[in-house]
C-alpha positions as CSV (number, residue, x, y, z in Angstrom):
1,X,-26.8,-8.7,-6.6
2,X,-25.5,-8.0,-3.5
3,X,-27.2,-4.6,-1.4
4,X,-25.2,-2.5,0.8
5,X,-26.2,-0.3,3.2
6,X,-26.0,3.3,2.2
7,X,-25.8,6.4,5.3
8,X,-25.0,9.7,5.3
9,X,-22.8,11.9,7.0
10,X,-24.5,11.9,10.4
11,X,-24.2,8.1,9.7
12,X,-27.9,7.8,9.9
13,X,-28.9,4.8,7.4
14,X,-30.5,6.1,4.8
15,X,-31.1,2.9,2.3
16,X,-29.6,0.0,0.6
17,X,-27.7,0.4,-2.9
18,X,-27.4,-3.2,-5.4
19,X,-24.7,-2.9,-6.2
20,X,-22.1,-5.2,-9.1
21,X,-22.3,-8.7,-8.8
22,X,-19.2,-9.5,-11.3
23,X,-17.5,-6.6,-9.5
24,X,-18.9,-7.0,-5.4
25,X,-20.1,-10.3,-5.4
26,X,-17.0,-13.0,-6.6
27,X,-15.8,-15.8,-4.6
28,X,-11.9,-14.1,-3.4
29,X,-9.1,-15.5,-4.4
30,X,-6.7,-15.7,-1.8
31,X,-4.0,-17.1,-3.9
32,X,-3.8,-13.9,-6.6
33,X,-4.8,-11.5,-3.3
34,X,-1.5,-12.7,-2.3
35,X,0.5,-12.4,-5.2
36,X,-0.7,-8.5,-5.7
37,X,0.2,-7.6,-1.8
38,X,3.9,-9.0,-2.0
39,X,4.1,-7.5,-5.5
40,X,2.9,-3.7,-3.9
41,X,4.7,-4.7,-1.2
42,X,7.9,-4.9,-3.1
43,X,6.9,-1.9,-6.0
44,X,7.3,0.2,-2.7
45,X,10.9,-0.6,-1.9
46,X,13.2,1.8,-2.3
47,X,16.1,-0.2,-2.5
48,X,19.2,2.0,-1.7
49,X,20.4,0.1,0.3
50,X,24.4,0.0,-0.4
51,X,27.5,-1.3,1.1
52,X,31.0,-0.8,0.1
53,X,33.5,-3.3,-1.8
54,X,37.2,-3.9,-1.4
55,X,37.4,-1.6,-4.5
56,X,35.4,1.2,-2.6
57,X,36.5,1.5,0.9
58,X,39.6,3.9,1.4
59,X,42.9,2.7,2.2
60,X,45.1,-0.6,1.7
61,X,47.6,0.5,-1.5
62,X,50.1,-1.1,0.1
63,X,50.9,-4.7,0.7
64,X,51.3,-4.9,4.4
65,X,54.2,-7.1,4.5
66,X,56.7,-9.2,2.3
67,X,54.8,-12.4,0.5
68,X,57.3,-15.0,2.4
69,X,59.1,-15.6,5.8
70,X,57.2,-13.4,8.1
71,X,55.1,-16.6,9.5
72,X,51.7,-14.7,8.4
73,X,49.5,-15.7,5.7
74,X,50.3,-14.2,2.6
75,X,47.9,-10.6,2.2
76,X,47.8,-8.0,-1.0
77,X,45.8,-5.8,1.3
78,X,44.7,-4.2,4.4
79,X,41.1,-3.6,2.5
80,X,39.9,-7.2,1.8
81,X,37.4,-8.7,3.1
82,X,38.8,-10.5,5.9
83,X,40.5,-7.5,7.6
84,X,38.5,-5.3,10.2
85,X,37.3,-1.8,8.0
86,X,37.8,-4.2,4.5
87,X,35.8,-4.0,2.1
88,X,32.4,-6.0,2.4
89,X,32.2,-9.6,0.0
90,X,29.1,-9.8,-1.9
91,X,27.0,-7.2,-0.1
92,X,24.0,-5.6,-1.0
93,X,23.9,-2.4,-3.7
94,X,21.0,-0.6,-5.3
95,X,18.6,-2.1,-7.5
96,X,14.8,-1.8,-8.5
97,X,12.7,-4.3,-6.9
98,X,9.8,-3.5,-8.7
99,X,8.4,-6.0,-11.1
100,X,4.3,-6.1,-12.8
101,X,1.9,-8.7,-13.0
102,X,-0.6,-9.7,-15.9
103,X,-3.5,-7.1,-16.3
104,X,-5.8,-9.8,-15.6
105,X,-4.2,-11.7,-11.9
106,X,-4.8,-7.3,-11.2
107,X,-8.3,-7.3,-11.8
108,X,-9.0,-10.1,-10.5
109,X,-7.2,-9.6,-7.0
110,X,-9.0,-5.8,-7.2
111,X,-12.7,-7.5,-7.5
112,X,-11.5,-10.2,-4.9
113,X,-10.6,-7.2,-2.1
114,X,-14.1,-5.4,-3.3
115,X,-16.3,-8.3,-2.8
116,X,-14.3,-9.8,0.6
117,X,-15.0,-6.3,2.1
118,X,-18.9,-6.9,0.7
119,X,-18.6,-10.7,2.1
120,X,-17.1,-8.9,5.8
121,X,-20.1,-6.4,5.6
122,X,-17.0,-3.9,6.4
123,X,-17.8,-1.8,3.1
124,X,-19.7,1.4,3.7
125,X,-21.5,3.4,1.1
126,X,-22.1,7.2,2.1
127,X,-24.7,9.2,0.5
128,X,-22.4,12.1,-0.6
129,X,-19.4,13.8,0.9
130,X,-19.3,17.6,0.9
131,X,-17.3,19.9,3.1
132,X,-17.7,23.6,3.4
133,X,-14.5,24.0,4.9
134,X,-11.7,22.4,5.4
135,X,-12.0,21.1,9.2
136,X,-10.7,17.6,10.6
137,X,-12.9,17.7,13.5
138,X,-16.6,17.5,10.9
139,X,-14.9,14.3,9.6
140,X,-13.8,12.7,12.9
141,X,-17.3,13.4,13.7
142,X,-18.8,11.6,10.5
143,X,-16.6,8.9,11.0
144,X,-17.2,8.3,14.8
145,X,-20.9,8.2,14.0
146,X,-20.3,5.7,10.8
147,X,-18.8,3.4,13.7
148,X,-15.5,3.7,12.1
149,X,-12.8,4.4,14.6
150,X,-9.7,2.2,13.4
151,X,-7.8,2.0,10.0
152,X,-10.4,3.7,7.7
153,X,-10.6,3.4,3.9
154,X,-12.3,6.8,2.3
155,X,-12.5,6.7,-1.4
156,X,-13.7,9.7,-3.5
157,X,-15.0,9.6,-7.2
158,X,-13.3,13.3,-7.5
159,X,-10.7,14.9,-6.3
160,X,-11.6,17.1,-3.2
161,X,-8.7,19.1,-1.1
162,X,-11.3,20.2,1.0
163,X,-11.2,16.4,1.9
164,X,-7.7,15.3,1.6
165,X,-6.8,18.3,4.1
166,X,-9.5,17.5,6.8
167,X,-8.2,13.5,6.8
168,X,-5.2,13.5,6.5
169,X,-4.0,14.1,10.2
170,X,-6.6,11.6,11.5
171,X,-4.5,8.3,12.2
172,X,-5.4,5.4,10.5
173,X,-7.3,7.4,7.7
174,X,-6.1,7.2,4.6
175,X,-8.2,9.0,1.2
176,X,-8.1,7.9,-2.9
177,X,-9.7,8.2,-5.7
178,X,-11.2,5.4,-8.0
179,X,-7.9,5.6,-10.3
180,X,-5.8,5.5,-7.2
181,X,-6.9,2.4,-5.4
182,X,-5.2,-0.3,-4.6
183,X,-5.7,-3.9,-2.9
184,X,-3.0,-3.5,-0.3
185,X,-5.2,-0.6,1.1
186,X,-8.7,-2.2,0.5
187,X,-7.6,-5.7,2.6
188,X,-5.3,-3.2,5.1
189,X,-8.5,-1.1,6.0
190,X,-10.3,-2.2,8.9
191,X,-13.6,-0.6,7.0
192,X,-14.0,0.6,3.6
193,X,-16.0,3.5,3.0
194,X,-17.4,4.6,-0.5
195,X,-19.0,7.9,-2.0
196,X,-22.2,6.5,-3.6
197,X,-20.6,8.1,-7.1
198,X,-17.2,6.2,-7.0
199,X,-19.2,3.0,-6.2
200,X,-20.4,3.7,-10.2
201,X,-17.0,4.4,-11.2
202,X,-16.1,1.5,-9.3
203,X,-18.1,-0.9,-11.7
204,X,-17.4,1.2,-14.4
205,X,-13.4,0.5,-15.1
206,X,-13.9,-3.3,-13.3
207,X,-17.5,-5.0,-14.5
């Protein structure tokens, strides 16, 4: 079973923690990870892009010239797609890009993402994360002591407003709960920091 080093908030090593082989020690499945990331990004799309068709642009009610005898090609409206200021033919309209993947695929992707962070030694376990007041400087100093100075995903077991508000203005730092974890955020983070009691919850959900 994988053993991960545990730290306190000062960056000092306090020991190791044995984690579940079934969750943190599997062979990452690159195909499933790719499918999950593409799915996540598709689900984030707003799909609000819209163009006006010839029926929606203003003007064009009158036939620009008579049908025959002018030497011009016949035209019925100045708002046809070939005209300047005309409507757009086959342009994008609002649509929903979201779709769902099977539950087994989502679970395997999550286990693969977690295992990949353990394999690359980018996962760190924090004994506890308690803040007396909302103070960004405290979180900055903690991350610096842990050597996590780039993109960081900080996972807690319970919602803690002090932690969320203290970390939200730090560039590259994102907080998450066990039930809001997603594969994209895990893979996108350079350092994956999990509070000890959150590890137990992750194992409970995905084991």
